[in-house]
ROMARDO-381555 format. One line per 3 residues: their letters; for each residue x, y, z of N, C-alpha, C, O, CB. Coordinates in nm, 2 decimals. Each point is the difference from the previous one (the first is absolute). Glycine has a CB too. Layout:
BEGIN
a> X Y Z X Y Z X Y Z X Y Z X Y Z ~ ... $
END
This chain:
BEGIN
xxx> -0.06 6.84 1.07 0.07 -0.13 0.03 -0.10 -0.11 0.00 -0.11 0.01 0.06 0.28 0.12 0.08 ~ -0.13 -0.24 -0.20 -0.09 -0.12 -0.02 -0.01 -0.07 0.14 0.09 0.00 0.08 -0.03 -0.02 -0.33 ~ -0.17 -0.05 0.26 -0.03 -0.07 0.12 0.08 -0.14 0.00 0.02 -0.05 -0.10 -0.24 0.16 0.13 $
xxx> 0.25 -0.16 0.09 0.06 -0.13 0.00 -0.09 -0.11 -0.06 -0.12 0.01 0.01 0.25 0.06 0.20 ~ -0.07 -0.17 -0.27 -0.07 -0.11 -0.06 0.01 -0.13 0.08 0.11 -0.04 0.04 -0.07 0.15 -0.27 ~ -0.15 -0.18 0.25 0.00 -0.13 0.06 -0.05 -0.10 -0.10 -0.11 0.02 -0.05 0.08 0.08 0.28 $
xxx> 0.10 -0.20 -0.25 -0.05 -0.12 -0.08 -0.08 -0.10 0.08 0.05 -0.04 0.11 0.15 0.07 -0.26 ~ -0.31 -0.07 0.11 -0.09 -0.09 0.06 0.02 -0.14 -0.07 -0.03 -0.01 -0.11 -0.14 0.19 0.18 ~ 0.22 -0.27 0.01 0.03 -0.13 -0.05 -0.09 -0.11 0.07 0.05 -0.05 0.11 0.19 0.12 -0.17 $
xxx> -0.35 -0.10 0.01 -0.09 -0.10 0.06 0.05 -0.14 -0.04 0.05 -0.02 -0.11 -0.24 0.17 0.11 ~ 0.18 -0.25 0.09 0.05 -0.13 -0.02 -0.08 -0.10 0.09 -0.04 0.04 0.11 0.27 0.05 -0.18 ~ -0.25 -0.21 0.03 -0.05 -0.10 0.09 0.10 -0.04 0.10 -0.03 -0.04 0.11 -0.12 -0.04 -0.30 $
xxx> 0.28 0.09 0.16 0.11 -0.05 0.08 -0.03 -0.14 0.04 0.01 -0.04 0.12 0.04 0.28 -0.03 ~ -0.07 -0.32 -0.19 -0.05 -0.14 0.02 0.09 -0.10 -0.07 -0.05 -0.07 -0.09 -0.18 0.15 0.13 ~ 0.36 -0.09 -0.01 0.08 0.08 0.09 0.07 0.11 -0.08 -0.01 0.01 -0.12 0.04 -0.21 0.27 $
xxx> 0.03 0.29 -0.07 0.08 0.11 -0.07 0.13 -0.07 -0.06 0.05 -0.09 0.06 -0.13 0.27 0.10 ~ 0.12 -0.13 -0.27 0.12 -0.06 -0.07 0.12 0.10 0.00 -0.02 0.12 0.03 -0.14 -0.25 -0.17 ~ 0.27 0.07 0.12 0.13 0.07 0.01 0.05 0.05 -0.13 -0.07 0.06 -0.08 0.12 -0.19 0.28 $
xxx> 0.08 0.10 -0.22 0.07 0.05 -0.12 -0.06 -0.07 -0.12 -0.03 -0.12 0.00 0.24 0.15 0.12 ~ -0.24 0.05 -0.22 -0.07 -0.05 -0.12 -0.15 0.00 0.02 -0.08 -0.04 -0.09 0.27 -0.10 0.04 ~ -0.24 0.20 0.16 -0.14 0.01 0.03 -0.03 0.13 0.06 0.05 0.10 -0.04 -0.07 -0.34 0.06 $
xxx> -0.07 0.24 0.09 -0.04 0.12 0.06 0.11 0.09 0.05 0.00 0.12 -0.02 -0.20 -0.25 0.09 ~ 0.30 0.07 -0.01 0.10 0.07 0.06 0.08 0.08 -0.10 0.04 0.11 0.02 -0.02 -0.28 0.16 ~ 0.01 0.11 -0.30 0.07 0.07 -0.11 -0.08 0.11 -0.05 0.05 0.11 -0.04 0.07 -0.32 -0.02 $
xxx> -0.25 0.19 0.05 -0.10 0.11 -0.05 0.01 0.12 0.09 0.01 0.11 -0.05 -0.16 -0.29 -0.05 ~ 0.15 0.15 0.23 0.00 0.11 0.10 0.14 0.08 -0.01 0.00 0.12 0.01 -0.16 -0.25 0.14 ~ 0.26 0.05 -0.17 0.14 0.07 -0.01 0.00 0.08 -0.13 0.05 0.11 0.00 0.06 -0.30 0.13 $
xxx> -0.16 0.14 -0.23 -0.01 0.08 -0.13 -0.08 0.13 0.02 0.04 0.10 -0.04 -0.02 -0.31 -0.09 ~ -0.14 0.19 0.19 -0.09 0.12 0.03 0.07 0.11 0.08 -0.01 0.12 -0.03 -0.18 -0.27 0.02 ~ 0.27 0.10 0.11 0.07 0.10 0.09 0.09 0.09 -0.07 0.02 0.11 0.04 -0.04 -0.28 0.14 $
xxx> 0.08 0.12 -0.29 0.10 0.08 -0.08 -0.05 0.06 -0.13 0.08 0.07 -0.07 0.09 -0.20 0.18 ~ -0.29 0.09 -0.15 -0.05 0.03 -0.14 -0.04 0.15 -0.01 -0.05 0.06 0.10 -0.02 -0.30 -0.13 ~ 0.09 0.29 -0.09 -0.06 0.13 -0.04 -0.12 -0.04 -0.09 0.02 -0.05 -0.11 0.20 0.19 0.13 $
xxx> -0.34 -0.11 0.03 -0.12 -0.05 -0.07 -0.06 0.10 -0.10 -0.04 0.11 0.04 0.00 -0.25 0.16 ~ 0.03 0.10 -0.33 -0.07 0.09 -0.09 -0.14 0.04 0.04 -0.05 0.11 -0.04 0.19 -0.21 -0.14 ~ -0.21 0.01 0.25 -0.14 0.02 0.04 0.00 0.12 0.10 -0.11 0.05 0.02 0.05 -0.30 -0.05 $
xxx> 0.17 0.28 0.08 0.01 0.11 0.10 0.09 0.12 -0.05 0.05 0.08 0.08 -0.08 -0.25 0.11 ~ 0.04 0.18 -0.32 0.08 0.10 -0.06 0.15 -0.01 0.03 0.07 0.10 0.00 -0.27 0.04 0.02 ~ 0.24 -0.27 0.00 0.14 -0.02 0.03 0.04 0.01 0.15 0.12 -0.02 0.03 -0.07 0.10 -0.26 $
xxx> -0.15 -0.06 0.31 0.03 0.00 0.14 0.02 -0.14 0.06 -0.04 -0.10 -0.06 -0.09 0.31 0.08 ~ 0.20 -0.22 0.09 0.02 -0.12 0.07 -0.09 0.00 0.12 -0.05 0.10 0.05 0.29 -0.13 -0.13 ~ -0.26 -0.09 0.14 -0.08 -0.01 0.12 0.08 0.02 0.13 0.11 -0.04 0.01 -0.26 -0.12 -0.14 $
xxx> 0.07 0.23 0.22 0.07 0.02 0.14 -0.02 -0.13 0.08 0.10 -0.04 0.07 -0.15 0.29 -0.07 ~ -0.06 -0.32 -0.01 -0.02 -0.12 0.07 -0.09 -0.10 -0.08 -0.07 0.04 -0.10 0.09 0.08 0.32 ~ -0.01 -0.24 -0.19 -0.08 -0.11 -0.06 -0.08 -0.06 0.12 0.06 -0.06 0.09 0.11 0.01 -0.29 $
xxx> -0.30 0.05 0.19 -0.08 -0.06 0.10 -0.05 -0.13 -0.05 -0.09 -0.01 -0.09 0.02 0.24 0.18 ~ 0.12 -0.34 -0.03 -0.04 -0.13 -0.04 -0.13 -0.03 0.09 0.00 0.00 0.12 0.24 -0.08 -0.18 ~ -0.35 0.04 -0.01 -0.13 -0.01 0.06 -0.05 -0.14 -0.02 -0.07 -0.03 -0.10 0.02 0.27 0.06 $
xxx> 0.08 -0.33 0.13 -0.06 -0.14 -0.02 -0.15 0.00 0.00 -0.07 0.07 0.07 0.27 -0.16 0.04 ~ -0.25 0.01 -0.20 -0.15 -0.01 -0.02 -0.06 -0.07 0.13 0.05 -0.10 0.05 -0.02 0.08 -0.30 ~ -0.13 0.08 0.30 -0.06 -0.05 0.12 -0.08 -0.13 -0.03 0.02 -0.11 0.05 -0.03 0.34 0.05 $
xxx> -0.09 -0.22 -0.20 -0.07 -0.11 -0.05 -0.01 0.03 -0.15 -0.05 0.10 -0.05 -0.09 -0.15 0.27 ~ 0.17 -0.05 -0.30 -0.01 0.01 -0.15 -0.14 0.00 -0.05 -0.08 -0.08 0.05 0.30 -0.02 -0.07 ~ -0.25 0.20 -0.06 -0.14 0.01 -0.05 -0.03 -0.11 -0.10 -0.12 -0.03 -0.02 0.12 0.28 0.06 $
xxx> 0.10 -0.31 -0.11 -0.02 -0.10 -0.10 -0.01 -0.13 0.07 0.10 -0.04 0.07 0.01 0.17 -0.25 ~ -0.22 -0.21 0.16 -0.02 -0.13 0.08 0.11 -0.09 -0.03 0.04 -0.08 0.09 -0.28 0.11 -0.10 ~ 0.30 -0.04 -0.11 0.11 -0.09 -0.03 0.13 0.03 0.07 0.08 -0.09 0.01 -0.19 0.07 -0.23 $
xxx> 0.12 0.14 0.28 0.11 0.03 0.07 -0.02 0.02 0.15 0.08 0.06 0.07 0.00 0.04 -0.27 ~ -0.20 -0.14 0.25 -0.04 0.02 0.14 0.07 -0.08 0.10 0.00 0.04 0.12 -0.22 0.02 -0.22 ~ 0.27 -0.18 0.06 0.05 -0.09 0.11 0.15 0.03 0.02 0.09 -0.05 -0.07 -0.26 -0.13 0.00 $
xxx> 0.20 0.26 0.17 0.13 0.04 0.03 0.02 -0.01 0.15 -0.09 0.00 0.08 0.10 0.16 -0.28 ~ 0.12 -0.17 0.25 0.02 0.01 0.14 -0.06 0.13 0.06 -0.02 0.10 -0.07 0.23 -0.24 0.04 ~ -0.24 0.14 0.16 -0.06 0.12 0.07 0.09 0.12 -0.03 0.12 -0.01 -0.02 -0.22 -0.14 0.20 $
xxx> 0.03 0.27 -0.18 0.06 0.12 -0.03 0.12 0.03 0.09 0.11 0.04 -0.05 -0.33 0.05 -0.02 ~ 0.21 -0.12 0.20 0.12 0.03 0.09 0.12 -0.08 -0.04 0.11 0.05 0.01 -0.27 0.00 0.18 ~ 0.14 -0.17 -0.24 0.12 -0.08 -0.05 0.06 0.07 -0.12 0.12 0.01 -0.01 -0.22 -0.22 0.10 $
xxx> 0.02 0.25 -0.18 0.05 0.06 -0.13 0.07 0.13 0.03 0.10 0.04 -0.07 -0.29 -0.16 -0.06 ~ 0.13 0.20 0.22 0.06 0.13 0.04 0.14 -0.03 0.06 0.10 0.07 -0.04 -0.33 0.03 0.09 ~ 0.24 -0.20 0.04 0.13 -0.03 0.06 0.10 -0.04 -0.10 0.11 0.04 0.00 -0.22 -0.10 0.20 $
xxx> 0.07 -0.03 -0.29 0.09 -0.04 -0.11 0.05 0.11 -0.08 0.12 0.01 -0.04 -0.23 -0.23 0.04 ~ 0.02 0.31 -0.04 0.04 0.12 -0.08 0.10 0.09 0.08 0.10 0.04 -0.06 -0.33 -0.05 -0.06 ~ 0.20 0.03 0.24 0.10 0.08 0.08 0.13 -0.07 0.01 0.11 0.07 -0.01 -0.30 0.02 0.14 $
xxx> 0.19 -0.22 -0.11 0.13 -0.07 0.00 0.07 0.00 -0.13 0.12 0.01 -0.01 -0.21 -0.16 0.19 ~ 0.01 0.15 -0.29 0.06 -0.01 -0.13 0.05 0.14 -0.05 0.10 0.01 -0.07 -0.25 -0.20 0.02 ~ 0.09 0.30 0.09 0.03 0.13 -0.06 0.03 0.10 0.10 0.04 0.11 -0.04 -0.19 -0.17 -0.14 $
xxx> 0.15 0.04 0.31 0.01 0.10 0.10 0.14 0.07 0.00 0.01 0.11 0.06 -0.17 -0.24 0.07 ~ 0.26 0.07 -0.19 0.13 0.06 0.00 0.03 0.08 -0.12 0.10 0.06 -0.02 -0.02 -0.25 0.15 ~ -0.18 0.20 -0.23 0.02 0.08 -0.12 -0.02 0.14 0.02 -0.09 0.05 0.07 0.02 -0.24 -0.20 $
xxx> 0.16 0.27 0.06 -0.01 0.15 0.01 -0.14 0.04 -0.06 -0.04 -0.06 -0.11 0.29 0.08 0.09 ~ -0.31 0.08 0.08 -0.13 0.06 -0.05 -0.12 -0.09 0.02 -0.11 0.05 -0.03 0.25 0.07 -0.13 ~ -0.13 -0.24 0.21 -0.11 -0.09 0.00 -0.06 -0.01 0.14 0.07 -0.01 0.10 0.03 -0.13 -0.28 $
xxx> -0.23 0.15 0.19 -0.08 -0.02 0.12 -0.11 -0.10 -0.03 -0.07 0.02 -0.10 0.12 0.22 0.19 ~ -0.07 -0.34 0.00 -0.11 -0.10 -0.02 -0.10 0.04 0.10 0.02 0.01 0.12 0.13 -0.19 -0.19 ~ -0.28 0.21 0.02 -0.10 0.06 0.08 -0.13 -0.08 -0.01 -0.03 -0.05 -0.10 0.13 0.27 0.06 $
xxx> -0.17 -0.23 0.15 -0.13 -0.08 0.01 -0.12 0.08 -0.03 -0.11 -0.02 0.06 0.22 -0.12 0.11 ~ -0.10 0.24 -0.27 -0.11 0.08 -0.03 -0.13 -0.07 -0.05 -0.11 0.05 0.03 0.28 0.13 -0.07 ~ -0.15 -0.29 -0.03 -0.12 -0.07 -0.05 -0.08 -0.06 0.11 -0.12 0.00 -0.01 0.25 -0.05 -0.20 $
xxx> -0.06 0.01 0.32 -0.08 -0.06 0.11 -0.08 0.11 0.07 -0.11 -0.02 0.04 0.29 -0.15 0.00 ~ -0.12 0.29 -0.03 -0.07 0.11 0.05 -0.12 0.04 -0.08 -0.11 0.03 0.05 0.33 0.05 0.05 ~ -0.21 -0.09 -0.23 -0.11 0.04 -0.09 -0.11 -0.10 0.01 -0.12 0.04 -0.01 0.28 0.06 -0.15 $
xxx> -0.13 -0.23 0.18 -0.10 -0.10 0.01 -0.09 0.02 0.13 -0.11 -0.05 0.01 0.26 -0.11 -0.13 ~ -0.10 0.24 0.21 -0.08 0.02 0.13 -0.11 0.11 -0.03 -0.09 0.01 0.08 0.29 -0.08 0.06 ~ -0.18 0.14 -0.25 -0.10 0.11 -0.02 -0.07 -0.01 -0.14 -0.11 0.06 -0.01 0.26 0.09 0.15 $
xxx> -0.11 -0.24 -0.23 -0.06 -0.01 -0.13 -0.03 -0.15 -0.02 0.09 -0.09 0.02 0.02 0.30 -0.12 ~ -0.23 -0.25 0.07 -0.04 -0.14 -0.01 0.09 -0.08 -0.10 0.06 -0.10 0.04 -0.30 0.17 0.02 ~ 0.24 -0.02 -0.18 0.08 -0.07 -0.10 0.09 0.10 -0.07 -0.04 0.04 -0.11 -0.14 -0.22 0.07 $
xxx> 0.29 0.22 0.10 0.07 0.11 -0.06 0.08 -0.05 -0.12 0.04 -0.11 -0.01 -0.02 0.22 0.24 ~ 0.01 -0.01 -0.32 0.08 -0.03 -0.12 0.12 0.10 0.01 0.01 0.08 0.09 -0.21 -0.16 -0.23 ~ 0.28 0.07 0.04 0.12 0.09 -0.01 -0.04 0.15 0.00 0.07 0.08 0.05 0.06 -0.27 -0.17 $
xxx> -0.24 0.22 0.05 -0.05 0.14 0.00 -0.03 0.05 0.14 0.03 0.12 0.02 -0.12 -0.17 -0.25 ~ 0.03 -0.03 0.32 -0.02 0.04 0.13 0.13 0.03 0.08 0.01 0.09 0.07 -0.22 -0.21 -0.07 ~ 0.31 0.03 -0.03 0.13 0.02 0.07 0.06 0.13 -0.05 0.06 0.07 0.09 -0.03 -0.32 -0.08 $
xxx> -0.03 0.28 -0.14 0.06 0.12 -0.05 -0.08 0.12 0.06 0.07 0.10 0.04 0.01 -0.22 -0.25 ~ -0.21 0.12 0.21 -0.07 0.11 0.05 0.03 0.02 0.15 0.02 0.12 0.04 -0.20 -0.17 -0.20 ~ 0.20 -0.05 0.24 0.04 0.01 0.14 0.14 0.07 0.01 0.02 0.09 0.08 -0.16 -0.29 -0.02 $
xxx> 0.23 0.15 -0.14 0.14 0.06 0.01 0.01 0.14 -0.05 0.07 0.08 0.05 0.02 -0.30 -0.08 ~ -0.17 0.26 -0.08 0.00 0.13 -0.05 -0.06 0.10 0.10 0.05 0.11 0.02 -0.06 -0.20 -0.26 ~ -0.10 0.05 0.31 -0.06 0.08 0.10 0.09 0.01 0.12 0.00 0.11 0.07 -0.22 -0.17 -0.15 $
xxx> 0.29 -0.04 0.12 0.08 0.00 0.12 0.14 0.07 -0.02 0.05 0.06 0.09 -0.16 -0.28 -0.02 ~ 0.16 0.21 -0.19 0.13 0.06 -0.03 0.00 0.09 -0.12 0.05 -0.03 -0.11 0.05 -0.18 0.20 ~ -0.17 0.33 -0.07 -0.01 0.09 -0.12 0.13 0.06 -0.04 0.00 0.07 -0.11 -0.23 -0.03 0.19 $
xxx> 0.33 -0.05 0.00 0.13 0.05 -0.04 0.08 -0.08 -0.09 0.11 0.03 -0.04 -0.12 0.09 0.25 ~ -0.04 -0.24 -0.24 0.07 -0.10 -0.08 -0.07 -0.02 -0.14 -0.12 0.01 -0.01 0.20 -0.12 0.23 ~ 0.00 0.07 -0.32 -0.05 -0.05 -0.12 0.03 -0.15 0.01 0.10 -0.05 0.05 -0.06 0.26 -0.19 $
xxx> -0.14 -0.29 0.08 0.01 -0.14 -0.01 0.01 -0.05 -0.14 -0.06 0.06 -0.09 -0.07 -0.07 0.31 ~ 0.20 -0.11 -0.23 0.00 -0.07 -0.13 -0.03 -0.15 0.04 0.05 -0.05 0.10 0.12 0.21 -0.21 ~ -0.25 -0.22 0.03 -0.03 -0.14 0.02 0.08 -0.09 -0.09 0.02 0.03 -0.12 -0.26 0.04 0.18 $
xxx> 0.30 -0.18 0.00 0.08 -0.09 -0.08 -0.07 -0.13 -0.01 -0.04 -0.06 0.10 0.25 0.17 -0.02 ~ -0.23 -0.15 -0.21 -0.07 -0.13 -0.03 0.07 -0.09 -0.09 0.08 0.05 -0.08 -0.29 0.07 0.11 ~ 0.20 -0.25 -0.01 0.05 -0.09 -0.10 -0.09 0.00 -0.12 -0.12 0.04 0.01 0.23 -0.18 0.17 $
xxx> -0.06 0.10 -0.30 -0.08 0.00 -0.12 -0.12 -0.09 0.02 -0.11 0.03 -0.07 0.31 0.01 -0.06 ~ -0.20 -0.15 0.20 -0.12 -0.09 0.02 -0.11 0.08 0.08 -0.12 -0.01 -0.04 0.27 -0.19 0.04 ~ -0.11 0.27 0.10 -0.09 0.08 0.08 -0.06 0.11 -0.08 -0.12 0.03 0.00 0.24 -0.08 0.21 $
xxx> -0.03 0.12 -0.29 -0.04 0.11 -0.09 -0.11 -0.06 -0.10 -0.09 0.07 -0.03 0.31 0.04 0.05 ~ -0.19 -0.23 -0.07 -0.10 -0.06 -0.09 -0.14 -0.01 0.06 -0.10 0.02 -0.07 0.29 -0.14 -0.04 ~ -0.19 0.08 0.24 -0.13 -0.01 0.07 -0.07 0.13 0.01 -0.12 0.02 -0.02 0.21 -0.21 0.15 $
xxx> 0.00 0.30 -0.10 -0.06 0.14 0.01 -0.05 0.04 -0.13 -0.11 0.05 -0.01 0.27 0.00 0.18 ~ -0.09 -0.07 -0.28 -0.05 0.03 -0.14 -0.12 -0.07 -0.04 -0.09 0.05 -0.07 0.32 0.00 0.01 ~ -0.25 -0.18 0.11 -0.11 -0.08 -0.03 -0.12 0.03 0.08 -0.11 -0.06 -0.03 0.26 -0.11 -0.03 $
xxx> -0.14 0.27 0.15 -0.12 0.04 0.08 -0.03 -0.09 0.12 -0.11 0.01 0.05 0.02 0.08 -0.26 ~ 0.19 -0.16 0.25 -0.02 -0.09 0.12 0.02 0.07 0.13 -0.03 -0.05 0.11 0.11 -0.14 -0.25 ~ -0.04 0.32 0.14 0.02 0.08 0.12 -0.12 0.09 0.02 -0.05 0.06 -0.09 0.31 -0.07 0.06 $
xxx> -0.30 0.02 0.15 -0.11 0.09 0.04 0.05 0.14 -0.02 0.10 0.04 0.05 -0.21 -0.21 0.11 ~ 0.03 0.25 -0.23 0.03 0.14 -0.02 0.14 0.02 -0.07 0.08 0.09 0.04 -0.23 -0.03 0.16 ~ 0.18 -0.15 -0.29 0.13 0.00 -0.06 0.03 0.13 -0.08 0.12 0.05 0.00 -0.14 -0.30 -0.01 $
xxx> -0.08 0.30 -0.06 0.03 0.12 -0.08 0.03 0.12 0.09 0.09 0.08 -0.02 -0.25 -0.16 -0.16 ~ 0.09 0.09 0.30 0.03 0.10 0.09 0.14 -0.01 0.06 0.07 0.10 0.01 -0.31 -0.09 0.05 ~ 0.28 -0.14 -0.03 0.14 -0.02 0.05 0.10 0.05 -0.10 0.10 0.06 0.04 -0.18 -0.25 0.09 $
xxx> 0.06 0.16 -0.26 0.10 0.03 -0.10 0.01 0.15 -0.02 0.11 0.05 -0.04 -0.16 -0.27 -0.07 ~ -0.06 0.30 0.15 0.01 0.14 -0.01 0.06 0.07 0.12 0.03 0.11 0.00 -0.23 -0.13 -0.15 ~ 0.21 -0.06 0.26 0.05 0.05 0.13 0.15 0.02 0.01 0.04 0.09 0.07 -0.24 -0.19 0.02 $
xxx> 0.27 0.01 -0.16 0.15 0.00 0.02 0.07 -0.07 -0.11 -0.07 -0.08 -0.07 0.04 0.09 0.32 ~ 0.15 0.02 -0.28 0.08 -0.07 -0.10 0.02 -0.14 0.04 0.00 -0.04 0.12 0.12 0.25 -0.19 ~ -0.11 -0.30 -0.03 0.01 -0.14 0.02 0.13 -0.05 -0.08 0.01 0.02 -0.12 -0.27 -0.05 0.15 $
xxx> 0.35 -0.03 0.04 0.12 -0.06 -0.06 -0.04 -0.15 -0.02 -0.03 -0.07 0.10 0.20 0.23 0.01 ~ -0.16 -0.21 -0.24 -0.03 -0.14 -0.03 0.13 -0.07 -0.02 0.09 0.04 -0.08 -0.31 0.02 -0.02 ~ 0.24 -0.17 0.17 0.12 -0.09 -0.02 -0.03 -0.13 -0.07 -0.10 -0.06 0.03 0.20 0.16 0.18 $
xxx> -0.02 -0.13 -0.30 -0.03 -0.12 -0.08 0.01 -0.12 0.09 0.09 -0.01 0.09 0.00 0.12 -0.30 ~ -0.18 -0.22 0.19 0.02 -0.13 0.06 0.02 -0.10 -0.10 -0.07 0.00 -0.11 -0.08 0.07 0.30 ~ 0.24 -0.16 -0.17 0.02 -0.11 -0.11 -0.13 -0.07 -0.03 -0.08 -0.03 0.09 0.32 0.00 -0.01 $
xxx> -0.26 0.01 -0.20 -0.12 -0.07 -0.05 -0.13 0.09 -0.02 -0.10 -0.05 -0.03 0.20 -0.15 0.14 ~ -0.08 0.33 -0.08 -0.12 0.09 -0.01 0.04 0.10 -0.10 0.11 0.06 0.00 -0.18 -0.09 0.24 ~ -0.02 0.06 -0.34 0.03 0.09 -0.10 0.03 0.14 0.06 -0.08 0.05 0.09 -0.07 -0.18 -0.26 $
xxx> 0.25 0.20 0.12 0.04 0.12 0.06 -0.09 0.11 -0.04 -0.04 0.02 -0.12 0.28 -0.09 0.11 ~ -0.29 0.15 0.11 -0.08 0.12 -0.03 0.08 0.10 -0.09 0.12 0.00 0.01 -0.25 -0.04 0.21 ~ 0.06 0.11 -0.30 0.07 0.09 -0.09 0.10 0.09 0.07 0.11 0.03 -0.05 -0.31 -0.03 -0.09 $
xxx> 0.17 0.05 0.26 0.09 0.09 0.07 0.06 -0.07 0.12 0.05 0.07 0.09 -0.19 0.12 -0.16 ~ 0.15 -0.32 0.07 0.05 -0.07 0.11 0.15 0.00 0.00 0.07 0.02 -0.10 -0.27 -0.16 0.10 ~ 0.26 0.11 0.12 0.14 -0.01 0.02 0.05 -0.14 -0.01 -0.05 -0.08 0.08 0.05 0.29 0.06 $
xxx> 0.09 -0.24 -0.23 0.05 -0.14 -0.02 0.11 -0.02 0.10 0.11 0.04 -0.03 -0.18 -0.05 -0.21 ~ 0.04 -0.06 0.35 0.09 -0.03 0.10 0.01 -0.15 0.02 0.00 -0.05 0.11 -0.04 0.27 0.00 ~ 0.04 -0.30 -0.22 0.00 -0.14 0.01 0.11 -0.05 0.09 -0.02 -0.10 0.08 -0.08 0.08 -0.31 $
xxx> 0.22 0.08 0.22 0.11 -0.06 0.09 -0.03 0.02 0.14 0.06 -0.07 0.08 0.09 0.12 -0.26 ~ -0.24 0.04 0.22 -0.04 0.02 0.14 -0.12 -0.08 0.05 -0.04 0.00 0.11 0.14 0.22 -0.13 ~ -0.16 -0.29 -0.08 -0.12 -0.07 0.03 0.00 -0.15 -0.04 -0.11 -0.05 -0.04 -0.01 0.27 0.02 $
xxx> 0.23 -0.28 0.03 0.01 -0.14 -0.04 -0.05 -0.09 0.11 -0.03 -0.12 -0.03 0.22 0.17 -0.11 ~ -0.21 0.00 0.26 -0.04 -0.08 0.11 -0.14 0.05 0.05 -0.02 0.11 0.03 0.26 -0.15 0.04 ~ -0.33 -0.05 -0.06 -0.14 0.03 0.04 -0.03 -0.07 0.13 0.07 -0.09 0.04 -0.14 0.12 -0.28 $
xxx> -0.03 0.03 0.31 -0.04 -0.06 0.13 -0.05 -0.14 -0.02 0.02 -0.09 0.08 -0.08 0.31 0.01 ~ -0.01 -0.25 -0.21 -0.05 -0.13 -0.03 0.11 -0.10 0.00 -0.01 -0.11 0.05 -0.19 0.21 -0.18 ~ 0.31 -0.06 0.06 0.12 -0.09 -0.02 0.06 -0.03 0.14 0.04 -0.11 0.04 0.01 0.20 -0.27 $
xxx> -0.05 0.02 0.31 0.06 -0.02 0.14 -0.08 -0.09 0.08 0.05 -0.08 0.08 0.05 0.31 -0.10 ~ -0.23 -0.22 0.01 -0.09 -0.09 0.08 0.01 -0.15 -0.04 0.00 -0.09 0.08 -0.16 0.29 -0.05 ~ 0.18 -0.22 -0.16 0.00 -0.13 -0.05 0.14 -0.06 -0.01 0.01 -0.12 -0.03 -0.22 0.17 -0.10 $
xxx> 0.31 0.02 0.16 0.14 -0.05 0.00 0.07 0.03 0.13 0.12 0.05 0.00 -0.11 -0.02 -0.25 ~ -0.07 -0.07 0.36 0.07 0.01 0.13 0.05 0.13 0.03 0.11 0.01 0.06 -0.05 -0.24 -0.08 ~ -0.13 0.34 -0.01 0.03 0.14 0.04 0.13 0.04 -0.07 0.07 0.08 0.06 -0.19 -0.11 0.16 $
xxx> 0.16 -0.02 -0.33 0.11 0.04 -0.08 -0.01 0.15 -0.03 -0.10 0.04 -0.05 0.13 -0.27 -0.04 ~ 0.07 0.30 0.12 0.01 0.15 -0.04 -0.07 0.09 0.10 0.00 0.12 -0.02 0.00 -0.19 -0.20 ~ -0.05 0.01 0.33 -0.06 0.08 0.11 0.12 0.04 0.09 0.08 -0.08 0.04 -0.31 -0.03 -0.05 $
xxx> 0.24 0.24 0.05 0.11 0.05 0.09 0.00 -0.09 0.12 -0.10 -0.05 0.05 0.08 0.29 -0.13 ~ 0.14 -0.26 0.13 0.03 -0.10 0.10 -0.09 0.01 0.13 -0.05 -0.09 0.05 0.29 0.08 -0.14 ~ -0.25 0.13 0.14 -0.07 0.02 0.12 -0.15 -0.02 -0.02 -0.07 -0.05 0.09 0.24 0.22 -0.01 $
xxx> -0.22 -0.13 -0.19 -0.14 -0.02 -0.04 -0.03 -0.15 -0.01 -0.10 -0.05 0.04 0.09 0.27 -0.15 ~ 0.10 -0.29 0.04 -0.01 -0.15 -0.02 0.00 -0.07 0.13 -0.08 -0.10 0.03 0.18 0.12 -0.26 ~ -0.01 0.02 0.32 0.01 -0.07 0.13 -0.13 0.03 0.08 -0.05 -0.10 0.06 0.31 0.13 -0.05 $
xxx> -0.31 0.09 -0.02 -0.13 0.02 0.07 -0.11 -0.09 -0.06 -0.08 -0.05 0.08 0.15 0.29 -0.03 ~ -0.08 -0.25 -0.18 -0.11 -0.08 -0.06 0.02 -0.14 0.04 -0.10 -0.07 0.03 0.09 0.22 -0.22 ~ 0.13 -0.20 0.20 0.02 -0.14 0.03 -0.03 -0.02 0.15 -0.06 -0.10 0.04 0.24 0.08 -0.21 $
xxx> -0.14 0.11 0.25 -0.03 -0.01 0.15 -0.15 0.00 0.03 -0.04 -0.06 0.10 0.25 0.17 -0.05 ~ -0.29 -0.05 -0.13 -0.14 0.01 0.02 -0.08 -0.10 -0.09 -0.13 0.00 0.00 0.16 0.24 0.06 ~ 0.04 -0.32 -0.14 -0.06 -0.10 -0.09 -0.10 0.06 -0.10 -0.10 -0.06 -0.03 0.12 -0.10 0.22 $
xxx> 0.02 0.27 -0.24 -0.09 0.08 -0.09 -0.02 -0.07 -0.14 -0.11 0.02 -0.06 0.17 0.19 0.18 ~ 0.04 -0.28 -0.17 -0.01 -0.06 -0.13 0.02 -0.15 0.00 0.04 -0.05 -0.10 0.03 0.27 0.01 ~ -0.09 -0.28 0.20 0.02 -0.15 0.01 -0.13 -0.06 -0.05 -0.11 0.05 0.04 0.28 -0.03 0.15 $
xx> -0.16 -0.13 -0.25 -0.12 -0.08 -0.05 -0.04 -0.10 0.12 0.09 -0.08 0.05 -0.02 0.10 -0.30 ~ -0.19 -0.01 0.29 -0.04 -0.09 0.11 0.01 -0.15 -0.04 -0.03 -0.09 0.08 -0.12 0.27 0.01 $
END
């Protein structure tokens, strides 16, 4: 009997997006049969907000606890989805952790599970370009599902889900939180997370 599969979905959650964005991707993942898993589907999806982004150009984000809360408000009602603060835990024990450290932690902690990593094509391109620490080791550790992002060349084995990725966090930040789920947008507004001084 095969082991249960958990999909790992890392995100800045800056902010989390709804229909046509993150939320639609999670809903698709919850029901998909993945060729990367021999046609199996996932038992759970663990949404893992980034604690601190390793790339300097993406380092200026609201505090982790705000992004965790927004992600829980945006996705907490979805079947199979759990939003977990594992990256914050990892930062307490590893100076500059990468995704490979996160996967190692989860594999050692949950040997009864199989994991699959879900990446956008832009993030996959960074991995292929060698921008990730121990990237080759990571690729050997678990299957990776690559999702197309508009404006990014599709990886040869990537999944073209353009209809699910029309909305980006960048667009949401720059257009008054358009497309951000209502409760997450209300939280962001109440805490002034994206207001210009």
